[in-house]
PDB file of N, CA, C and O in Angstrom:
ATOM      1  N   THR A   1      87.731  89.015 101.962  1.00  0.00           N
ATOM      2  CA  THR A   1      87.919  90.161 102.178  1.00  0.00           C
ATOM      3  C   THR A   1      88.050  91.295 100.926  1.00  0.00           C
ATOM      4  O   THR A   1      87.708  92.477 100.918  1.00  0.00           O
ATOM      5  N   TRP A   2      88.604  90.569 100.001  1.00  0.00           N
ATOM      6  CA  TRP A   2      89.122  91.247  98.873  1.00  0.00           C
ATOM      7  C   TRP A   2      87.930  91.739  97.916  1.00  0.00           C
ATOM      8  O   TRP A   2      87.919  92.848  97.381  1.00  0.00           O
ATOM      9  N   PHE A   3      87.061  90.895  97.791  1.00  0.00           N
ATOM     10  CA  PHE A   3      85.863  90.799  96.716  1.00  0.00           C
ATOM     11  C   PHE A   3      85.036  91.772  97.149  1.00  0.00           C
ATOM     12  O   PHE A   3      84.439  92.541  96.396  1.00  0.00           O
ATOM     13  N   ALA A   4      84.943  91.777  98.863  1.00  0.00           N
ATOM     14  CA  ALA A   4      84.080  93.054  99.415  1.00  0.00           C
ATOM     15  C   ALA A   4      84.679  94.273  99.343  1.00  0.00           C
ATOM     16  O   ALA A   4      83.938  95.249  99.220  1.00  0.00           O
ATOM     17  N   GLU A   5      85.830  94.431  99.391  1.00  0.00           N
ATOM     18  CA  GLU A   5      86.567  95.893  99.176  1.00  0.00           C
ATOM     19  C   GLU A   5      86.342  96.133  97.790  1.00  0.00           C
ATOM     20  O   GLU A   5      86.089  97.308  97.522  1.00  0.00           O
ATOM     21  N   PHE A   6      86.372  95.135  96.607  1.00  0.00           N
ATOM     22  CA  PHE A   6      86.551  95.431  95.396  1.00  0.00           C
ATOM     23  C   PHE A   6      85.127  96.083  95.018  1.00  0.00           C
ATOM     24  O   PHE A   6      85.030  97.077  94.298  1.00  0.00           O
ATOM     25  N   CYS A   7      83.996  95.383  95.610  1.00  0.00           N
ATOM     26  CA  CYS A   7      82.696  95.832  95.407  1.00  0.00           C
ATOM     27  C   CYS A   7      82.299  97.108  95.831  1.00  0.00           C
ATOM     28  O   CYS A   7      81.271  97.656  95.432  1.00  0.00           O
ATOM     29  N   ARG A   8      83.222  97.673  96.764  1.00  0.00           N
ATOM     30  CA  ARG A   8      82.750  98.932  97.428  1.00  0.00           C
ATOM     31  C   ARG A   8      83.049 100.483  96.248  1.00  0.00           C
ATOM     32  O   ARG A   8      82.728 101.650  96.477  1.00  0.00           O
ATOM     33  N   HIS A   9      83.756  99.914  95.007  1.00  0.00           N
ATOM     34  CA  HIS A   9      84.045 101.044  94.275  1.00  0.00           C
ATOM     35  C   HIS A   9      83.507 100.790  92.838  1.00  0.00           C
ATOM     36  O   HIS A   9      84.029  99.847  92.243  1.00  0.00           O
ATOM     37  N   ALA A  10      82.541 101.494  92.196  1.00  0.00           N
ATOM     38  CA  ALA A  10      82.061 101.574  90.896  1.00  0.00           C
ATOM     39  C   ALA A  10      83.108 101.300  90.032  1.00  0.00           C
ATOM     40  O   ALA A  10      82.920 100.346  89.277  1.00  0.00           O
ATOM     41  N   ALA A  11      84.232 101.929  89.940  1.00  0.00           N
ATOM     42  CA  ALA A  11      84.880 101.696  88.873  1.00  0.00           C
ATOM     43  C   ALA A  11      85.338 100.366  88.735  1.00  0.00           C
ATOM     44  O   ALA A  11      85.274  99.786  87.652  1.00  0.00           O
ATOM     45  N   ALA A  12      85.863  99.762  89.910  1.00  0.00           N
ATOM     46  CA  ALA A  12      86.241  98.337  89.953  1.00  0.00           C
ATOM     47  C   ALA A  12      85.511  97.542  89.263  1.00  0.00           C
ATOM     48  O   ALA A  12      85.906  96.775  88.385  1.00  0.00           O
ATOM     49  N   GLU A  13      84.122  97.743  89.740  1.00  0.00           N
ATOM     50  CA  GLU A  13      82.761  97.033  89.090  1.00  0.00           C
ATOM     51  C   GLU A  13      82.737  96.970  87.578  1.00  0.00           C
ATOM     52  O   GLU A  13      82.315  96.074  86.847  1.00  0.00           O
ATOM     53  N   ARG A  14      83.227  98.000  87.316  1.00  0.00           N
ATOM     54  CA  ARG A  14      83.059  98.018  85.489  1.00  0.00           C
ATOM     55  C   ARG A  14      83.947  97.292  85.333  1.00  0.00           C
ATOM     56  O   ARG A  14      83.537  96.475  84.509  1.00  0.00           O
ATOM     57  N   PHE A  15      85.204  96.986  85.672  1.00  0.00           N
ATOM     58  CA  PHE A  15      86.552  96.375  85.393  1.00  0.00           C
ATOM     59  C   PHE A  15      86.237  95.066  85.608  1.00  0.00           C
ATOM     60  O   PHE A  15      86.865  94.268  84.912  1.00  0.00           O
ATOM     61  N   PHE A  16      85.435  94.617  86.381  1.00  0.00           N
ATOM     62  CA  PHE A  16      85.216  92.954  86.528  1.00  0.00           C
ATOM     63  C   PHE A  16      84.570  92.408  85.506  1.00  0.00           C
ATOM     64  O   PHE A  16      84.935  91.236  85.422  1.00  0.00           O
ATOM     65  N   ARG A  17      83.752  92.686  84.644  1.00  0.00           N
ATOM     66  CA  ARG A  17      83.071  91.910  83.803  1.00  0.00           C
ATOM     67  C   ARG A  17      83.939  91.493  82.727  1.00  0.00           C
ATOM     68  O   ARG A  17      83.970  90.348  82.278  1.00  0.00           O
ATOM     69  N   PRO A  18      84.765  92.627  82.261  1.00  0.00           N
ATOM     70  CA  PRO A  18      85.717  92.342  81.114  1.00  0.00           C
ATOM     71  C   PRO A  18      86.811  91.240  81.672  1.00  0.00           C
ATOM     72  O   PRO A  18      87.123  90.248  81.012  1.00  0.00           O
ATOM     73  N   LEU A  19      87.322  91.524  82.902  1.00  0.00           N
ATOM     74  CA  LEU A  19      88.277  90.642  83.508  1.00  0.00           C
ATOM     75  C   LEU A  19      87.855  89.340  83.452  1.00  0.00           C
ATOM     76  O   LEU A  19      88.670  88.485  83.104  1.00  0.00           O
ATOM     77  N   VAL A  20      86.469  88.958  83.796  1.00  0.00           N
ATOM     78  CA  VAL A  20      85.765  87.626  83.930  1.00  0.00           C
ATOM     79  C   VAL A  20      86.176  87.015  82.378  1.00  0.00           C
ATOM     80  O   VAL A  20      86.774  85.976  82.099  1.00  0.00           O
ATOM     81  N   SER A  21      85.600  88.105  81.459  1.00  0.00           N
ATOM     82  CA  SER A  21      85.231  87.618  80.001  1.00  0.00           C
ATOM     83  C   SER A  21      86.623  87.433  79.686  1.00  0.00           C
ATOM     84  O   SER A  21      86.669  86.505  78.878  1.00  0.00           O
ATOM     85  N   ALA A  22      87.750  87.850  79.922  1.00  0.00           N
ATOM     86  CA  ALA A  22      89.118  87.673  79.282  1.00  0.00           C
ATOM     87  C   ALA A  22      89.254  86.238  80.210  1.00  0.00           C
ATOM     88  O   ALA A  22      89.363  85.296  79.425  1.00  0.00           O
ATOM     89  N   LEU A  23      89.272  85.928  81.166  1.00  0.00           N
ATOM     90  CA  LEU A  23      89.408  84.937  81.874  1.00  0.00           C
ATOM     91  C   LEU A  23      88.673  83.441  81.168  1.00  0.00           C
ATOM     92  O   LEU A  23      89.210  82.337  81.076  1.00  0.00           O
ATOM     93  N   HIS A  24      87.511  83.780  80.800  1.00  0.00           N
ATOM     94  CA  HIS A  24      86.426  83.145  80.088  1.00  0.00           C
ATOM     95  C   HIS A  24      87.248  82.552  78.691  1.00  0.00           C
ATOM     96  O   HIS A  24      87.440  81.366  78.423  1.00  0.00           O
ATOM     97  N   ASP A  25      87.602  83.560  78.018  1.00  0.00           N
ATOM     98  CA  ASP A  25      88.180  83.488  76.737  1.00  0.00           C
ATOM     99  C   ASP A  25      89.365  82.569  76.642  1.00  0.00           C
ATOM    100  O   ASP A  25      89.540  81.886  75.633  1.00  0.00           O
ATOM    101  N   ARG A  26      90.246  82.532  77.750  1.00  0.00           N
ATOM    102  CA  ARG A  26      91.272  81.356  77.830  1.00  0.00           C
ATOM    103  C   ARG A  26      90.904  79.954  78.657  1.00  0.00           C
ATOM    104  O   ARG A  26      91.760  79.257  79.203  1.00  0.00           O
ATOM    105  N   GLY A  27      89.451  79.664  78.649  1.00  0.00           N
ATOM    106  CA  GLY A  27      89.084  78.344  79.001  1.00  0.00           C
ATOM    107  C   GLY A  27      88.922  78.356  80.583  1.00  0.00           C
ATOM    108  O   GLY A  27      88.665  77.330  81.213  1.00  0.00           O
ATOM    109  N   ALA A  28      89.096  79.628  81.183  1.00  0.00           N
ATOM    110  CA  ALA A  28      88.756  79.117  82.950  1.00  0.00           C
ATOM    111  C   ALA A  28      87.394  79.458  83.452  1.00  0.00           C
ATOM    112  O   ALA A  28      86.682  80.298  82.902  1.00  0.00           O
ATOM    113  N   LYS A  29      87.055  78.787  84.503  1.00  0.00           N
ATOM    114  CA  LYS A  29      85.900  78.897  84.932  1.00  0.00           C
ATOM    115  C   LYS A  29      86.410  79.827  86.129  1.00  0.00           C
ATOM    116  O   LYS A  29      87.545  79.651  86.573  1.00  0.00           O
ATOM    117  N   VAL A  30      85.424  80.991  86.742  1.00  0.00           N
ATOM    118  CA  VAL A  30      85.743  81.715  87.502  1.00  0.00           C
ATOM    119  C   VAL A  30      84.887  81.584  88.800  1.00  0.00           C
ATOM    120  O   VAL A  30      83.662  81.546  88.693  1.00  0.00           O
ATOM    121  N   LEU A  31      85.446  81.518  89.934  1.00  0.00           N
ATOM    122  CA  LEU A  31      85.083  81.232  91.433  1.00  0.00           C
ATOM    123  C   LEU A  31      85.187  82.721  92.030  1.00  0.00           C
ATOM    124  O   LEU A  31      86.243  83.354  92.050  1.00  0.00           O
ATOM    125  N   VAL A  32      83.930  83.209  92.523  1.00  0.00           N
ATOM    126  CA  VAL A  32      84.180  84.329  93.601  1.00  0.00           C
ATOM    127  C   VAL A  32      83.694  83.820  94.906  1.00  0.00           C
ATOM    128  O   VAL A  32      82.628  83.208  94.966  1.00  0.00           O
ATOM    129  N   GLU A  33      84.578  84.089  96.175  1.00  0.00           N
ATOM    130  CA  GLU A  33      84.521  83.665  97.407  1.00  0.00           C
ATOM    131  C   GLU A  33      84.139  84.737  97.931  1.00  0.00           C
ATOM    132  O   GLU A  33      84.388  85.813  97.386  1.00  0.00           O
ATOM    133  N   GLY A  34      83.473  84.656  99.067  1.00  0.00           N
ATOM    134  CA  GLY A  34      83.213  86.076  99.925  1.00  0.00           C
ATOM    135  C   GLY A  34      81.955  86.783  99.491  1.00  0.00           C
ATOM    136  O   GLY A  34      81.864  88.011  99.526  1.00  0.00           O
ATOM    137  N   ILE A  35      80.846  85.873  99.022  1.00  0.00           N
ATOM    138  CA  ILE A  35      79.668  86.455  98.754  1.00  0.00           C
ATOM    139  C   ILE A  35      78.898  86.704 100.223  1.00  0.00           C
ATOM    140  O   ILE A  35      78.276  85.794 100.770  1.00  0.00           O
ATOM    141  N   GLU A  36      79.019  88.094 100.814  1.00  0.00           N
ATOM    142  CA  GLU A  36      78.320  88.019 101.999  1.00  0.00           C
ATOM    143  C   GLU A  36      77.311  89.116 102.065  1.00  0.00           C
ATOM    144  O   GLU A  36      76.814  89.326 103.172  1.00  0.00           O
ATOM    145  N   GLN A  37      76.899  89.906 100.978  1.00  0.00           N
ATOM    146  CA  GLN A  37      75.784  90.737 101.014  1.00  0.00           C
ATOM    147  C   GLN A  37      75.284  90.600  99.345  1.00  0.00           C
ATOM    148  O   GLN A  37      75.885  90.210  98.344  1.00  0.00           O
ATOM    149  N   SER A  38      74.014  91.073  99.549  1.00  0.00           N
ATOM    150  CA  SER A  38      73.240  91.393  98.238  1.00  0.00           C
ATOM    151  C   SER A  38      74.316  92.226  97.138  1.00  0.00           C
ATOM    152  O   SER A  38      74.462  91.910  95.957  1.00  0.00           O
ATOM    153  N   THR A  39      74.859  93.099  97.676  1.00  0.00           N
ATOM    154  CA  THR A  39      75.358  93.898  96.795  1.00  0.00           C
ATOM    155  C   THR A  39      76.784  92.733  96.207  1.00  0.00           C
ATOM    156  O   THR A  39      77.134  93.039  95.067  1.00  0.00           O
ATOM    157  N   HIS A  40      77.335  91.905  96.619  1.00  0.00           N
ATOM    158  CA  HIS A  40      78.528  91.130  96.645  1.00  0.00           C
ATOM    159  C   HIS A  40      77.967  90.213  95.472  1.00  0.00           C
ATOM    160  O   HIS A  40      78.661  89.870  94.516  1.00  0.00           O
ATOM    161  N   LEU A  41      76.389  89.789  95.682  1.00  0.00           N
ATOM    162  CA  LEU A  41      76.152  88.807  94.585  1.00  0.00           C
ATOM    163  C   LEU A  41      75.787  89.529  93.501  1.00  0.00           C
ATOM    164  O   LEU A  41      75.881  88.921  92.435  1.00  0.00           O
ATOM    165  N   ARG A  42      75.350  90.783  93.449  1.00  0.00           N
ATOM    166  CA  ARG A  42      74.783  91.423  92.258  1.00  0.00           C
ATOM    167  C   ARG A  42      76.120  91.573  91.358  1.00  0.00           C
ATOM    168  O   ARG A  42      76.127  91.181  90.191  1.00  0.00           O
ATOM    169  N   VAL A  43      77.051  92.059  91.859  1.00  0.00           N
ATOM    170  CA  VAL A  43      78.352  92.210  91.143  1.00  0.00           C
ATOM    171  C   VAL A  43      78.758  90.889  90.493  1.00  0.00           C
ATOM    172  O   VAL A  43      78.972  90.825  89.282  1.00  0.00           O
ATOM    173  N   ALA A  44      78.861  89.859  91.286  1.00  0.00           N
ATOM    174  CA  ALA A  44      79.262  88.683  91.006  1.00  0.00           C
ATOM    175  C   ALA A  44      78.365  88.020  89.615  1.00  0.00           C
ATOM    176  O   ALA A  44      78.870  87.575  88.585  1.00  0.00           O
ATOM    177  N   LEU A  45      77.155  88.099  89.893  1.00  0.00           N
ATOM    178  CA  LEU A  45      75.958  87.701  88.802  1.00  0.00           C
ATOM    179  C   LEU A  45      76.416  88.666  87.427  1.00  0.00           C
ATOM    180  O   LEU A  45      76.739  88.174  86.346  1.00  0.00           O
ATOM    181  N   ASP A  46      76.363  90.257  87.746  1.00  0.00           N
ATOM    182  CA  ASP A  46      76.727  90.972  86.534  1.00  0.00           C
ATOM    183  C   ASP A  46      78.053  90.640  85.913  1.00  0.00           C
ATOM    184  O   ASP A  46      78.145  90.560  84.688  1.00  0.00           O
ATOM    185  N   GLY A  47      79.192  90.425  86.781  1.00  0.00           N
ATOM    186  CA  GLY A  47      80.220  89.972  85.934  1.00  0.00           C
ATOM    187  C   GLY A  47      80.544  88.617  85.162  1.00  0.00           C
ATOM    188  O   GLY A  47      81.499  88.310  84.448  1.00  0.00           O
ATOM    189  N   GLY A  48      79.248  87.818  85.617  1.00  0.00           N
ATOM    190  CA  GLY A  48      78.983  86.346  84.554  1.00  0.00           C
ATOM    191  C   GLY A  48      80.170  85.435  85.154  1.00  0.00           C
ATOM    192  O   GLY A  48      80.814  84.714  84.392  1.00  0.00           O
ATOM    193  N   VAL A  49      80.401  85.473  86.307  1.00  0.00           N
ATOM    194  CA  VAL A  49      81.185  84.404  87.002  1.00  0.00           C
ATOM    195  C   VAL A  49      80.511  83.214  86.804  1.00  0.00           C
ATOM    196  O   VAL A  49      79.337  83.243  86.437  1.00  0.00           O
ATOM    197  N   ASP A  50      81.190  81.990  87.029  1.00  0.00           N
ATOM    198  CA  ASP A  50      80.747  80.851  86.891  1.00  0.00           C
ATOM    199  C   ASP A  50      80.078  79.959  88.331  1.00  0.00           C
ATOM    200  O   ASP A  50      79.140  79.163  88.384  1.00  0.00           O
ATOM    201  N   LEU A  51      80.971  80.462  89.382  1.00  0.00           N
ATOM    202  CA  LEU A  51      80.792  79.685  90.607  1.00  0.00           C
ATOM    203  C   LEU A  51      80.866  81.028  91.777  1.00  0.00           C
ATOM    204  O   LEU A  51      81.595  82.019  91.763  1.00  0.00           O
ATOM    205  N   MET A  52      80.007  80.689  92.577  1.00  0.00           N
ATOM    206  CA  MET A  52      80.108  81.806  93.824  1.00  0.00           C
ATOM    207  C   MET A  52      79.819  80.923  95.065  1.00  0.00           C
ATOM    208  O   MET A  52      79.243  79.835  95.073  1.00  0.00           O
ATOM    209  N   GLN A  53      80.324  81.594  96.087  1.00  0.00           N
ATOM    210  CA  GLN A  53      80.086  80.876  97.581  1.00  0.00           C
ATOM    211  C   GLN A  53      80.095  82.175  98.529  1.00  0.00           C
ATOM    212  O   GLN A  53      80.193  83.328  98.108  1.00  0.00           O
ATOM    213  N   GLY A  54      79.984  81.821  99.802  1.00  0.00           N
ATOM    214  CA  GLY A  54      79.813  82.803 100.608  1.00  0.00           C
ATOM    215  C   GLY A  54      78.396  82.668 101.542  1.00  0.00           C
ATOM    216  O   GLY A  54      77.268  82.299 101.215  1.00  0.00           O
ATOM    217  N   PHE A  55      79.043  83.212 103.083  1.00  0.00           N
ATOM    218  CA  PHE A  55      77.733  83.330 103.828  1.00  0.00           C
ATOM    219  C   PHE A  55      76.453  83.738 103.495  1.00  0.00           C
ATOM    220  O   PHE A  55      75.426  83.299 104.012  1.00  0.00           O
ATOM    221  N   TYR A  56      76.522  84.624 102.586  1.00  0.00           N
ATOM    222  CA  TYR A  56      75.289  85.117 102.086  1.00  0.00           C
ATOM    223  C   TYR A  56      74.318  83.864 101.537  1.00  0.00           C
ATOM    224  O   TYR A  56      73.141  83.698 101.858  1.00  0.00           O
ATOM    225  N   LEU A  57      74.988  83.145 100.762  1.00  0.00           N
ATOM    226  CA  LEU A  57      74.356  81.996 100.143  1.00  0.00           C
ATOM    227  C   LEU A  57      74.080  80.828 100.596  1.00  0.00           C
ATOM    228  O   LEU A  57      73.248  80.089 100.070  1.00  0.00           O
ATOM    229  N   ALA A  58      74.871  80.489 101.804  1.00  0.00           N
ATOM    230  CA  ALA A  58      74.647  79.425 102.561  1.00  0.00           C
ATOM    231  C   ALA A  58      75.887  79.131 103.723  1.00  0.00           C
ATOM    232  O   ALA A  58      77.072  79.341 103.466  1.00  0.00           O
ATOM    233  N   ARG A  59      75.504  78.719 104.761  1.00  0.00           N
ATOM    234  CA  ARG A  59      76.431  78.772 106.032  1.00  0.00           C
ATOM    235  C   ARG A  59      77.242  77.531 105.955  1.00  0.00           C
ATOM    236  O   ARG A  59      76.747  76.593 105.331  1.00  0.00           O
ATOM    237  N   PRO A  60      78.417  77.383 106.496  1.00  0.00           N
ATOM    238  CA  PRO A  60      79.412  76.481 106.226  1.00  0.00           C
ATOM    239  C   PRO A  60      78.552  75.108 106.955  1.00  0.00           C
ATOM    240  O   PRO A  60      77.669  75.369 107.772  1.00  0.00           O
ATOM    241  N   ALA A  61      78.771  74.074 106.712  1.00  0.00           N
ATOM    242  CA  ALA A  61      78.461  72.456 107.342  1.00  0.00           C
ATOM    243  C   ALA A  61      79.508  71.658 107.345  1.00  0.00           C
ATOM    244  O   ALA A  61      80.492  71.660 106.605  1.00  0.00           O
ATOM    245  N   LEU A  62      79.167  70.819 108.431  1.00  0.00           N
ATOM    246  CA  LEU A  62      80.118  69.796 108.455  1.00  0.00           C
ATOM    247  C   LEU A  62      80.661  68.829 107.188  1.00  0.00           C
ATOM    248  O   LEU A  62      79.959  68.738 106.181  1.00  0.00           O
ATOM    249  N   ALA A  63      81.634  68.283 107.258  1.00  0.00           N
ATOM    250  CA  ALA A  63      81.765  67.644 106.601  1.00  0.00           C
ATOM    251  C   ALA A  63      81.059  66.270 106.233  1.00  0.00           C
ATOM    252  O   ALA A  63      80.941  65.472 107.164  1.00  0.00           O
ATOM    253  N   GLY A  64      80.731  66.017 105.383  1.00  0.00           N
ATOM    254  CA  GLY A  64      79.461  64.693 105.283  1.00  0.00           C
ATOM    255  C   GLY A  64      77.911  65.035 105.300  1.00  0.00           C
ATOM    256  O   GLY A  64      77.015  64.203 105.157  1.00  0.00           O
ATOM    257  N   THR A  65      77.737  66.454 105.506  1.00  0.00           N
ATOM    258  CA  THR A  65      76.516  67.013 105.645  1.00  0.00           C
ATOM    259  C   THR A  65      75.528  66.884 104.161  1.00  0.00           C
ATOM    260  O   THR A  65      75.980  67.114 103.039  1.00  0.00           O
ATOM    261  N   VAL A  66      74.396  66.552 104.392  1.00  0.00           N
ATOM    262  CA  VAL A  66      73.477  66.679 103.129  1.00  0.00           C
ATOM    263  C   VAL A  66      73.023  67.606 102.843  1.00  0.00           C
ATOM    264  O   VAL A  66      72.221  67.899 103.730  1.00  0.00           O
ATOM    265  N   PHE A  67      73.028  68.489 101.921  1.00  0.00           N
ATOM    266  CA  PHE A  67      72.612  69.893 101.693  1.00  0.00           C
ATOM    267  C   PHE A  67      71.547  69.940 100.696  1.00  0.00           C
ATOM    268  O   PHE A  67      71.445  69.093  99.808  1.00  0.00           O
ATOM    269  N   ASP A  68      70.829  70.834 100.827  1.00  0.00           N
ATOM    270  CA  ASP A  68      69.800  71.124  99.723  1.00  0.00           C
ATOM    271  C   ASP A  68      70.326  71.562  98.390  1.00  0.00           C
ATOM    272  O   ASP A  68      71.231  72.396  98.355  1.00  0.00           O
ATOM    273  N   GLU A  69      69.837  71.071  97.324  1.00  0.00           N
ATOM    274  CA  GLU A  69      70.619  71.163  96.079  1.00  0.00           C
ATOM    275  C   GLU A  69      69.706  72.439  95.008  1.00  0.00           C
ATOM    276  O   GLU A  69      70.106  73.029  94.005  1.00  0.00           O
ATOM    277  N   GLU A  70      68.298  72.519  95.774  1.00  0.00           N
ATOM    278  CA  GLU A  70      67.491  73.102  94.778  1.00  0.00           C
ATOM    279  C   GLU A  70      68.217  74.623  94.546  1.00  0.00           C
ATOM    280  O   GLU A  70      69.142  75.038  95.243  1.00  0.00           O
ATOM    281  N   PRO A  71      67.678  75.267  93.562  1.00  0.00           N
ATOM    282  CA  PRO A  71      68.131  76.588  93.302  1.00  0.00           C
ATOM    283  C   PRO A  71      67.977  77.581  94.283  1.00  0.00           C
ATOM    284  O   PRO A  71      66.923  77.518  94.916  1.00  0.00           O
ATOM    285  N   LEU A  72      69.046  78.813  94.674  1.00  0.00           N
ATOM    286  CA  LEU A  72      68.475  79.503  95.365  1.00  0.00           C
ATOM    287  C   LEU A  72      67.620  80.728  94.725  1.00  0.00           C
ATOM    288  O   LEU A  72      67.825  80.912  93.526  1.00  0.00           O
ATOM    289  N   PRO A  73      66.831  81.459  95.267  1.00  0.00           N
ATOM    290  CA  PRO A  73      65.633  82.281  95.111  1.00  0.00           C
ATOM    291  C   PRO A  73      66.834  83.767  94.480  1.00  0.00           C
ATOM    292  O   PRO A  73      66.856  84.714  95.266  1.00  0.00           O
ATOM    293  N   ILE A  74      67.300  83.852  93.808  1.00  0.00           N
ATOM    294  CA  ILE A  74      68.095  85.092  93.264  1.00  0.00           C
ATOM    295  C   ILE A  74      67.355  86.100  93.374  1.00  0.00           C
ATOM    296  O   ILE A  74      67.784  86.874  94.229  1.00  0.00           O
ATOM    297  N   ASP A  75      66.151  86.531  92.735  1.00  0.00           N
ATOM    298  CA  ASP A  75      65.457  87.745  92.828  1.00  0.00           C
ATOM    299  C   ASP A  75      65.173  87.982  94.260  1.00  0.00           C
ATOM    300  O   ASP A  75      65.329  89.154  94.605  1.00  0.00           O
ATOM    301  N   ARG A  76      64.754  87.070  95.272  1.00  0.00           N
ATOM    302  CA  ARG A  76      64.805  87.456  96.593  1.00  0.00           C
ATOM    303  C   ARG A  76      66.053  87.632  97.288  1.00  0.00           C
ATOM    304  O   ARG A  76      65.950  88.331  98.296  1.00  0.00           O
ATOM    305  N   LEU A  77      67.332  87.143  96.999  1.00  0.00           N
ATOM    306  CA  LEU A  77      68.509  87.230  97.634  1.00  0.00           C
ATOM    307  C   LEU A  77      68.866  88.628  97.311  1.00  0.00           C
ATOM    308  O   LEU A  77      69.636  89.288  98.009  1.00  0.00           O
ATOM    309  N   LEU A  78      68.247  89.101  96.153  1.00  0.00           N
ATOM    310  CA  LEU A  78      69.045  90.529  95.587  1.00  0.00           C
ATOM    311  C   LEU A  78      67.997  91.662  96.358  1.00  0.00           C
ATOM    312  O   LEU A  78      68.333  92.839  96.490  1.00  0.00           O
ATOM    313  N   GLY A  79      66.723  91.146  96.829  1.00  0.00           N
ATOM    314  CA  GLY A  79      65.765  92.101  97.300  1.00  0.00           C
ATOM    315  C   GLY A  79      64.782  92.551  95.908  1.00  0.00           C
ATOM    316  O   GLY A  79      64.280  93.675  95.888  1.00  0.00           O
ATOM    317  N   MET A  80      64.617  91.836  95.063  1.00  0.00           N
ATOM    318  CA  MET A  80      63.775  92.557  94.076  1.00  0.00           C
ATOM    319  C   MET A  80      62.293  91.890  94.107  1.00  0.00           C
ATOM    320  O   MET A  80      61.286  92.339  93.560  1.00  0.00           O
ATOM    321  N   ALA A  81      62.401  90.795  94.825  1.00  0.00           N
ATOM    322  CA  ALA A  81      60.980  90.051  94.614  1.00  0.00           C
ATOM    323  C   ALA A  81      60.120  89.996  96.218  1.00  0.00           C
ATOM    324  O   ALA A  81      59.135  89.267  96.330  1.00  0.00           O
ATOM    325  N   SER A  82      60.534  90.700  97.204  1.00  0.00           N
ATOM    326  CA  SER A  82      60.034  90.918  98.083  1.00  0.00           C
ATOM    327  C   SER A  82      58.628  91.255  98.523  1.00  0.00           C
ATOM    328  O   SER A  82      58.155  90.962  99.621  1.00  0.00           O
ATOM    329  N   ASN A  83      58.051  91.861  97.614  1.00  0.00           N
ATOM    330  CA  ASN A  83      56.588  92.334  97.454  1.00  0.00           C
ATOM    331  C   ASN A  83      55.899  91.741  96.144  1.00  0.00           C
ATOM    332  O   ASN A  83      54.804  92.163  95.775  1.00  0.00           O
ATOM    333  N   VAL A  84      56.528  90.834  95.521  1.00  0.00           N
ATOM    334  CA  VAL A  84      55.734  90.169  94.407  1.00  0.00           C
ATOM    335  C   VAL A  84      54.868  89.058  94.964  1.00  0.00           C
ATOM    336  O   VAL A  84      55.282  88.158  95.694  1.00  0.00           O
ATOM    337  N   VAL A  85      53.482  89.233  94.495  1.00  0.00           N
ATOM    338  CA  VAL A  85      52.911  87.614  94.786  1.00  0.00           C
ATOM    339  C   VAL A  85      52.296  87.383  93.231  1.00  0.00           C
ATOM    340  O   VAL A  85      51.609  88.178  92.588  1.00  0.00           O
ATOM    341  N   PRO A  86      52.698  86.222  92.887  1.00  0.00           N
ATOM    342  CA  PRO A  86      52.609  85.464  91.675  1.00  0.00           C
ATOM    343  C   PRO A  86      50.969  85.155  91.779  1.00  0.00           C
ATOM    344  O   PRO A  86      50.413  84.727  92.790  1.00  0.00           O
ATOM    345  N   LEU A  87      50.393  85.432  90.653  1.00  0.00           N
ATOM    346  CA  LEU A  87      49.031  85.280  90.343  1.00  0.00           C
ATOM    347  C   LEU A  87      48.599  83.770  89.567  1.00  0.00           C
ATOM    348  O   LEU A  87      47.591  83.078  89.712  1.00  0.00           O
ATOM    349  N   PHE A  88      49.669  83.606  88.793  1.00  0.00           N
ATOM    350  CA  PHE A  88      49.246  82.526  87.934  1.00  0.00           C
ATOM    351  C   PHE A  88      50.458  81.664  87.819  1.00  0.00           C
ATOM    352  O   PHE A  88      51.531  82.189  87.525  1.00  0.00           O
ATOM    353  N   GLY A  89      50.355  80.204  88.056  1.00  0.00           N
ATOM    354  CA  GLY A  89      51.548  79.570  88.351  1.00  0.00           C
ATOM    355  C   GLY A  89      52.136  79.478  89.067  1.00  0.00           C
ATOM    356  O   GLY A  89      53.153  78.794  88.947  1.00  0.00           O
TER     357      GLY A  89
END
């Protein structure tokens, strides 16, 4: 819930990237939990985080479940490619 509340404030979003950068400078990897909407995903991506998890990306699975390791279609998750039709390739 912390990250969802954080994403509701434009000023907080502007603070996030420098915070992530400072943690990277110290050798840390940054994990954001609670990605539940495309807005949360955009803030995490814009912030440069290393790892993300949440219901918007994948539902929880039982321990031992084999899951798809293919990359997620970020443009579609952000709602950017819903009407794009590739003509070549």
